Every structure is written in structure tokens, then in C-alpha cells.
MITOR-549519 format. One line per 4 residues: number of its first residue (from 1); their letters; for each residue x negated, z, y of C-alpha. Coordinates in steps of 0.02 Angstrom, whole numbers, plus 50000, padded with zeros to 5 digits. Layout:
NUM = A = X Z Y | ...
***
This chain:
1 = NYQN = 39919 54301 55354 | 39801 54364 55487 | 39636 54333 55550 | 39531 54468 55630
5 = YYFP = 39577 54483 55809 | 39399 54490 55862 | 39339 54351 55743 | 39452 54207 55778
9 = DSAP = 39331 54092 55683 | 39357 54175 55522 | 39434 54065 55379 | 39619 54101 55362
13 = VSGR = 39693 54156 55200 | 39845 54069 55132 | 39995 54182 55105 | 40136 54266 55198
17 = PSPH = 40087 54364 55354 | 40054 54548 55318 | 40155 54654 55446 | 40288 54526 55463
21 = TQRN = 40303 54473 55275 | 40477 54444 55232 | 40566 54518 55085 | 40615 54411 54939
25 = STIR = 40776 54320 54987 | 40851 54372 54821 | 40870 54557 54880 | 41058 54583 54893
29 = HRSH = 41087 54768 54862 | 41049 54908 54985 | 41023 55032 54846 | 40865 54944 54801
33 = TRIM = 40797 54952 54981 | 40664 55092 54950 | 40597 55021 54789 | 40580 54849 54868
37 = SLRL = 40503 54921 55023 | 40369 55006 54919 | 40332 54847 54817 | 40326 54742 54978
41 = TYIR = 40205 54866 55055 | 40091 54858 54904 | 40092 54670 54911 | 40054 54671 55095
45 = LIIL = 39908 54780 55066 | 39835 54662 54938 | 39857 54521 55068 | 39777 54633 55197
49 = SATI = 39625 54664 55092 | 39596 54473 55075 | 39610 54444 55261 | 39539 54514 55419
53 = LLFP = 39674 54624 55502 | 39628 54704 55664 | 39747 54641 55793 | 39916 54570 55739
57 = FASE = 40015 54423 55806 | 40146 54404 55937 | 40324 54366 55903 | 40442 54215 55936
61 = GHVS = 40582 54158 56036 | 40708 54003 56110 | 40937 53953 56284 | 41040 53826 56191
65 = NNNY = 41095 53673 56292 | 41092 53519 56179 | 41137 53411 56326 | 40983 53455 56423
69 = NYDH = 40914 53312 56519 | 40721 53312 56503 | 40705 53181 56638 | 40788 53298 56767
73 = PLTM = 40723 53481 56726 | 40812 53618 56805 | 40741 53669 56974 | 40780 53806 57098
77 = STET = 40730 53807 57279 | 40665 53961 57361 | 40833 53979 57448 | 40928 54010 57284
81 = ETVH = 40906 54143 57151 | 40989 54069 57003 | 41019 53898 56923 | 41206 53865 56923
85 = DDPQ = 41219 53698 56822 | 41168 53781 56656 | 41271 53918 56571 | 41108 54001 56538
89 = GRFI = 41033 53969 56705 | 41032 54148 56758 | 40876 54170 56662 | 40776 54019 56729
93 = YTIT = 40671 54009 56889 | 40564 53865 56940 | 40419 53894 57054 | 40311 53781 57163
97 = SEHR = 40130 53759 57207 | 40158 53867 57355 | 40207 54011 57242 | 40060 53982 57126
101 = KALL = 39949 53993 57273 | 40027 54153 57341 | 40011 54232 57173 | 39818 54208 57168
105 = STDP = 39797 54252 57356 | 39736 54423 57413 | 39836 54412 57568 | 39996 54515 57540
109 = QEFE = 40090 54425 57685 | 40060 54254 57597 | 40143 54329 57438 | 40287 54403 57540
113 = SAFN = 40315 54245 57623 | 40319 54137 57472 | 40418 54254 57362 | 40535 54339 57489
117 = SIAK = 40693 54246 57434 | 40671 54252 57247 | 40563 54403 57197 | 40712 54524 57190
121 = GIRD = 40820 54402 57091 | 40677 54375 56964 | 40647 54567 56952 | 40834 54607 56933
125 = TYEQ = 40856 54477 56799 | 40706 54542 56703 | 40761 54725 56717 | 40946 54690 56675
129 = EGLV = 40925 54557 56542 | 40754 54607 56473 | 40689 54433 56499 | 40657 54295 56627
133 = LIRG = 40593 54114 56598 | 40481 54039 56729 | 40447 53858 56753 | 40295 53791 56850
137 = LLEE = 40190 53947 56832 | 40046 53848 56756 | 39982 53699 56852 | 40018 53549 56736
141 = DSLL = 39861 53445 56764 | 39738 53592 56765 | 39747 53755 56657 | 39902 53697 56559
145 = QRLS = 39820 53534 56504 | 39663 53622 56448 | 39762 53754 56359 | 39860 53626 56268
149 = EDAQ = 39701 53528 56220 | 39619 53681 56158 | 39773 53735 56063 | 39783 53562 55977
153 = AVME = 39599 53584 55925 | 39637 53753 55850 | 39793 53689 55758 | 39695 53545 55682
157 = SVKI = 39555 53661 55627 | 39663 53810 55554 | 39803 53767 55430 | 39909 53901 55344
161 = ETVF = 40080 53902 55254 | 40175 54057 55305 | 40306 54075 55440 | 40184 53970 55551
165 = SSST = 40079 53819 55504 | 39937 53877 55613 | 39877 54039 55692 | 39729 54126 55773
169 = FGNA = 39721 54297 55852 | 39615 54370 55988 | 39583 54200 56072 | 39533 54283 56230
173 = FSFP = 39388 54359 56130 | 39327 54197 56067 | 39148 54167 56124 | 39009 54044 56069
177 = KADG = 38925 54099 55906 | 38758 54182 55911 | 38676 54023 55868 | 38759 53943 56021
181 = TETS = 38894 53846 55928 | 39049 53826 56032 | 39215 53883 55959 | 39368 53769 55950
185 = NGGS = 39459 53883 56073 | 39368 53840 56229 | 39386 53962 56377 | 39568 53911 56426
189 = FREA = 39644 54054 56323 | 39542 54184 56405 | 39578 54113 56579 | 39762 54105 56547
193 = ALTS = 39770 54286 56487 | 39648 54368 56608 | 39641 54276 56778 | 39779 54147 56791
197 = TIPA = 39949 54161 56878 | 40024 54239 56725 | 39948 54419 56743 | 39971 54400 56936
201 = FIAK = 40160 54362 56909 | 40173 54518 56803 | 40084 54631 56920 | 40145 54565 57083
205 = VLLC = 40327 54514 57041 | 40387 54610 56883 | 40290 54771 56905 | 40261 54778 57091
209 = MDQD = 40082 54830 57074 | 39968 54839 57225 | 39799 54751 57219 | 39722 54891 57317
213 = DTTN = 39786 55026 57195 | 39636 55046 57080 | 39725 55187 56987 | 39858 55071 56918
217 = SLRL = 39793 54939 56809 | 39867 54798 56696 | 39773 54761 56538 | 39773 54631 56398
221 = LKDA = 39835 54718 56242 | 39840 54568 56119 | 39846 54381 56114 | 39886 54249 55984
225 = FLAK = 39901 54061 55965 | 40038 54003 55844 | 40107 53841 55792 | 40279 53815 55701
229 = GKEQ = 40282 53676 55568 | 40397 53621 55426 | 40385 53791 55342 | 40567 53860 55316
233 = SHCG = 40545 54043 55347 | 40544 54158 55495 | 40531 54344 55547 | 40700 54411 55571
237 = WHVD = 40767 54514 55720 | 40644 54641 55777 | 40539 54724 55905 | 40356 54730 55872
241 = DSGF = 40291 54876 55765 | 40145 54987 55791 | 40029 54868 55710 | 40076 54727 55826
245 = WPTN = 40099 54838 55983 | 39979 54980 55962 | 40043 55091 56103 | 40156 55229 56083
249 = SQSN = 40340 55226 56114 | 40329 55285 56292 | 40260 55124 56358 | 40358 54971 56418
253 = GVNV = 40239 54829 56412 | 40275 54641 56442 | 40263 54500 56316 | 40233 54324 56377
257 = WIAL = 40276 54177 56265 | 40202 54010 56330 | 40272 53848 56264 | 40131 53718 56236
261 = DDMP = 40253 53580 56183 | 40433 53533 56232 | 40546 53614 56111 | 40732 53568 56122
265 = AKYG = 40837 53700 56051 | 40940 53574 55950 | 40782 53541 55839 | 40734 53726 55816
269 = GGMT = 40554 53785 55806 | 40556 53903 55958 | 40594 54080 55985 | 40767 54152 56015
273 = VSPK = 40799 54317 56104 | 40951 54441 56122 | 40976 54475 56307 | 41001 54658 56359
277 = SHKA = 40956 54713 56185 | 40827 54831 56257 | 40974 54939 56311 | 41109 54892 56185
281 = EWRQ = 41215 55027 56106 | 41162 54975 55932 | 40974 54975 55971 | 40943 55148 55895
285 = DAYK = 41017 55093 55728 | 40909 54939 55736 | 40753 55040 55768 | 40792 55142 55617
289 = TIGS = 40822 54998 55509 | 40658 54908 55539 | 40554 55062 55561 | 40514 55038 55740
293 = TKII = 40388 55137 55841 | 40537 55205 55933 | 40582 55319 55787 | 40404 55384 55749
297 = PIEG = 40356 55552 55819 | 40231 55551 55968 | 40098 55624 55848 | 40114 55468 55737
301 = VHFD = 40126 55448 55553 | 39984 55454 55427 | 39984 55348 55270 | 40000 55492 55152
305 = SPMF = 40161 55551 55240 | 40331 55521 55156 | 40388 55442 55326 | 40255 55306 55316
309 = LQVF = 40353 55228 55169 | 40508 55231 55285 | 40429 55136 55421 | 40298 55023 55347
313 = GKTC = 40338 54843 55296 | 40517 54829 55371 | 40489 54744 55531 | 40547 54572 55486
317 = SMDT = 40686 54618 55362 | 40836 54661 55471 | 40938 54521 55389 | 40922 54606 55216
321 = LDPA = 40919 54785 55260 | 41072 54775 55372 | 41155 54607 55369 | 41301 54658 55480
325 = LSER = 41186 54726 55617 | 41084 54563 55604 | 41240 54464 55627 | 41284 54561 55774
329 = IESS = 41121 54530 55862 | 41131 54347 55804 | 41297 54331 55904 | 41211 54382 56061
333 = KVEF = 41062 54265 56050 | 41005 54147 56184 | 40907 53980 56138 | 40812 53896 56272
337 = DYLK = 40769 53708 56280 | 40591 53747 56313 | 40484 53632 56419 | 40302 53621 56401
341 = GDCL = 40222 53756 56513 | 40381 53866 56514 | 40334 54049 56517 | 40459 54178 56443
345 = FCTR = 40430 54347 56493 | 40511 54480 56392 | 40505 54670 56392 | 40419 54749 56241
349 = WLFH = 40588 54818 56176 | 40685 54654 56180 | 40745 54601 56006 | 40686 54425 55958
353 = RSVE = 40652 54316 55808 | 40566 54150 55765 | 40667 53993 55729 | 40632 53866 55591
357 = INEE = 40632 53686 55635 | 40793 53621 55562 | 40822 53454 55464 | 40855 53354 55617
361 = GLKH = 40703 53420 55701 | 40593 53372 55548 | 40658 53198 55563 | 40627 53196 55747
365 = YGED = 40453 53266 55747 | 40391 53200 55581 | 40302 53288 55432 | 40146 53338 55531
369 = VGLK = 40243 53431 55662 | 40160 53584 55740 | 40254 53656 55895 | 40117 53759 55987
373 = RYTI = 40139 53917 56085 | 40026 54051 56154 | 40086 54229 56161 | 40009 54369 56268
377 = RYER = 40048 54557 56275 | 40009 54662 56428 | 40015 54850 56451 | 39981 54966 56601
381 = GSAQ = 39810 55048 56585 | 39901 55215 56577 | 39983 55168 56412 | 39920 55270 56268
385 = TYRG = 39867 55202 56096 | 39979 55248 55947 | 39931 55411 55849 | 39919 55417 55661
389 = WSME = 39854 55291 55538 | 39792 55136 55628 | 39693 54981 55607 | 39657 54965 55790
393 = PCIL = 39478 54916 55815 | 39437 55045 55951 | 39509 55182 55837 | 39418 55123 55683
397 = MDPN = 39263 55129 55788 | 39302 55304 55855 | 39454 55404 55788 | 39449 55500 55952
401 = NSGK = 39521 55357 56039 | 39686 55382 55948 | 39813 55438 56082 | 39702 55393 56231
405 = SLDK = 39751 55287 56377 | 39692 55110 56375 | 39600 55146 56540 | 39505 55289 56460
409 = ICES = 39457 55191 56306 | 39387 55043 56402 | 39295 55163 56519 | 39203 55248 56371
413 = AGPF = 39201 55114 56235 | 39203 54949 56323 | 39340 54819 56364 | 39442 54826 56206
417 = YPQC = 39587 54798 56321 | 39518 54691 56468 | 39581 54720 56638 | 39689 54588 56716
421 = WPRL = 39743 54679 56879 | 39687 54733 57003 | 39578 54575 57003 | 39395 54611 56968
425 = SDQS = 39270 54556 57096 | 39154 54502 56960 | 39253 54444 56809 | 39092 54377 56727
429 = KQEA = 39034 54553 56705 | 39193 54605 56599 | 39176 54445 56498 | 38995 54484 56458
433 = QMET = 39045 54658 56403 | 39178 54574 56291 | 39058 54463 56211 | 38942 54613 56179
437 = LVRD = 39082 54699 56091 | 39114 54544 55978 | 38930 54534 55930 | 38873 54716 55923
441 = KFPE = 39024 54817 55878 | 39145 54714 55777 | 39033 54691 55624 | 39027 54883 55602
445 = IKIK = 39218 54886 55633 | 39246 54763 55494 | 39156 54879 55375 | 39265 55021 55426
449 = RGEA = 39418 54916 55409 | 39373 54877 55228 | 39349 55060 55189 | 39516 55108 55269
453 = LKAI = 39608 54965 55170 | 39526 55027 55009 | 39593 55205 55042 | 39772 55150 55083
457 = TEHF = 39775 55029 54936 | 39725 55169 54815 | 39863 55280 54890 | 39993 55141 54862
461 = NKAK = 39930 55107 54690 | 39969 55288 54648 | 40140 55277 54734 | 40186 55123 54641
465 = SSES = 40144 55194 54479 | 40237 55348 54519 | 40394 55242 54574 | 40388 55136 54412
469 = T = 40394 55293 54305
***
């Protein structure tokens, strides 16, 4: 159930979300996998034709400690590198206003002084575990408050009934309409994604990027606002597919999951992750099971290729396609007691899944529950777009953008993937170019999207008829 990444004001369509649609829970026999995959693919295409799919949504996650004391949140001084009073504390770091100031500073010595005692610990945790949870990264009475208020406005205006109760995509591309009407998103999503401490943390701490190295950029790949309500469904263990993460398998981007509400693990509703799954011995089997980008040739796959049926529409179906493997991943999961403002940083290749709000949680939150989160994906500018069949806006606009680096695409076609690092001397210029894309290019892209959907729908109509005979 997707809205156009570039048209976040479009009316949502009720139904299960397209690339992450789950299989009917009655499927029990592996022998039926291919038939059901084809049927599911066909259904997804029908849903797609009724929605505006250009950029997909981000995925979910949540360390379990039911005795967590919310009045005394875990903290860590700059002299320590881990939290020792929580069995999952090795993932959690709390930073201060001094750290936030240093992240936004152009003085390398200020950054070195503030992060000297913790940067290596954070980086090692991220590289070894595939994730790190940072507390205090967003200033509570400033950006975090505005982000929360804008998210609440979006949730109240956009209602769906899928694996989420509300969702909008491409919030960073939300601008006032041509008639001057303000959108419900405000500018906080764009600020968080492009100029806040979040991209600065990724560039300076996780990726060790140099502000003065203009040849090494960090770019926004996708973003989405999501809210988890009383719907009792979720996307199973997965890494994002080529539709959700449209760069090829050679890249290693960073996904940021921002909690906009407190989410105690005992109530559900967050996101759970599998530490070290980005290098687990079973990961190749998992990639094959869900048709991950990792198993797709570098030249990509076209929709009329037999391989397309093997990789399309399986992303969320680990639990039905390989129950044993799903249980194995489940046994390794970590569930956090999220606090509002927590930022969970994960490598692109970390397995994760969304979590339903449980019965106790529904009693605690009430019927109108909507646990809010904002997810942002980042890639280096050198990362290349996925080749083959694609619904990426820049490729729909110009097929020659297939296989190009994000930097090259933005240089020739405009900021489809806005630059977050190195910091721009004039951010307003980039935002003006983004707004121009939204108003001048996206209407044409919507038409091309419709044509592409018609072609692939006809293809799967034919395949479905052939399968049934």
C-alpha cells in the first residue's frame, strides 16, 4: 500500500503493501511456492496499478528488557564505551549536547575532542553487530519535537489498514503545493534527513568521511514515515529488495530507524533485528529464499526473464518459504525498549522485521494506537542504481540512468538523491532543485509509471493464464 515517493499528498489506497505483501497464512506446503508466488505477484501488480509506487518504504525493528526503567534511561559517559547494566547494552550509546554540537561543527578538532573516547566503540559495534542504537542524537525540545508534531499530523490525515496504520513516502520531497497550500509534513522531515545530526553522525562516525573530500558524498536514497497500529500483521525476516533499496548489491548503505514514541518491547509495535546477520553463515540461504538483490546478477533482471518470477514478491515471506530458517533467525533477535528519539542505525544487509502490537500493548495504548517512526536510507554517492526492470523515478525518466552512480544521476538529472555530506554551503539551492523536480518532472514520470505497470500487468496476466493451464 504505497504512495508515490514524490507525491506524499496523494490519497492512499487501502490494501496490503505491494513489495512487502505477505502470503496467505494458510500456505503450508513448499511444493506450492512457485504457484503462490506467481499469484501473489499478480495480485501485487493489481494493487500497484491502483497506487502510486515510485519509492518504497523502509523496514522495521525493536532489545528486550521488560524491567526497563523509563524514569532512569540508560546513559553512558564519554569515558565508557558500553552500557553494562543491560544485557543488550553493548548496542546502546547515549550522546550529549557537546556531541551534537561537534557533529554539526566544521572544526575537526572539536569533533575529535568530543568523540575521541567513544567513536571507535560505536564504529566497532556497528561493523561487528551490524547495528548501533544512539540516544540523544536529536535535541528533544527542538527538531525532535517538530518531527513528532509533523508525524502526528500526517498520521491523523493518512489512514490505512495494512501492516501499518499510516504511512507516507518521500517526506523529504514534500513541498507546498503549486497553489501555496502547505502540506501536513512541514519541513522537519527534510531537515532531519538532510541537515541534522543524523547524516553527520553517519558521515563522521560510522563512515569516517571527510568534510573536505568533495569526491566522497553521502546521499539520501529514500525516506518514509510509518505508524504501527492495531493491525495484526507484519513483514517477516528480510533485507530490503531492489524495489526498496534501488542500488546494486555492491553497495553497503545505512538505514536509520527513528522512534517518535516510547515503545517498550513488552508491548510490541517496534522493529526487531538479528545482530551479526549481515555476515551470518546462513545469510546466503536467506538471500535465495526471499529473492534478495544479493542473488541477482549485476546486469539485473528484466520482467520477461524466468528469474524475475524467482525473486519478485518474496521479500516478506521467509516464515512460509523456509519456516526453519525463519525460526533460526528469530532465535537470534534483539528487541529494544525504544525511547522517543532513539536512532537505530543498521547496515543495509542486516535482517530485520516489524513487530505487531500484542494484546497487552493494545490494552495499554488503546484502540487508536499509532506508534510513530521515521526511516531514512543513505548511500554513498558512488553507489550505482540497480539494473534491469525498475520503477525508480530517475530511470523511468531516462533509462540511461540505470546502472549509473547516484552522483552522476544527480549531476545530470537533478537531486533525485539529495546530498547530505559534505555539507552544502547553500542548502536552499538544492531544496529549490528538489521542488522543481516535484513540480516539473514527476507528472511525466507518473505517466511513464502507468505505462510500465500496464506492460508488466499484461505480462503476468499471460503468465497466470499459462500457469493455470
